[in-house]
C-alpha positions in Angstrom: -8.2 -3.1 -26.3 -8.5 -6.6 -26.1 -5.2 -7.2 -28.1 -3.1 -4.9 -25.8 -4.8 -7.4 -22.9 -3.6 -10.4 -24.7 -0.4 -9.1 -25.7 0.2 -8.4 -22.2 -0.7 -12.1 -20.9 1.9 -12.8 -23.8 4.6 -11.2 -22.6 4.3 -12.2 -18.9 4.0 -15.7 -19.8 7.5 -15.2 -21.8 9.0 -13.3 -19.0 7.9 -16.6 -16.4 9.2 -19.1 -19.2 12.7 -17.0 -19.3 13.3 -16.5 -15.8 12.8 -20.2 -15.2 15.3 -21.3 -17.7 17.9 -19.2 -16.5 17.0 -19.9 -13.0 17.3 -23.7 -14.1 20.7 -22.8 -15.6 22.2 -20.8 -12.6 21.1 -24.1 -10.4 23.1 -26.2 -12.8 25.7 -24.6 -12.5 26.1 -23.7 -8.8 24.5 -26.8 -7.8 22.6 -24.4 -5.1 19.1 -25.7 -3.7 16.0 -25.5 -5.0 15.0 -23.3 -1.8 17.8 -21.1 -2.4 16.7 -20.4 -6.7 13.3 -19.8 -4.9 14.8 -17.0 -3.0 17.0 -15.5 -5.5 14.0 -15.8 -8.0 12.0 -13.4 -5.7 14.8 -10.8 -5.2 15.2 -11.0 -9.0 11.6 -9.9 -9.5 11.6 -7.4 -6.8 14.5 -5.6 -8.7 13.1 -6.3 -12.1 
């Protein structure tokens, strides 16, 4: 049970890290503001 819990935390951490990296890349390419990226991240999270 503990292994499953730790695996879930690790998966969530990796998802957040990958999302942050992707949003940073999008922000660099599109030159969007931090607020626009935060809004995009929120919508992407809901869609996922």
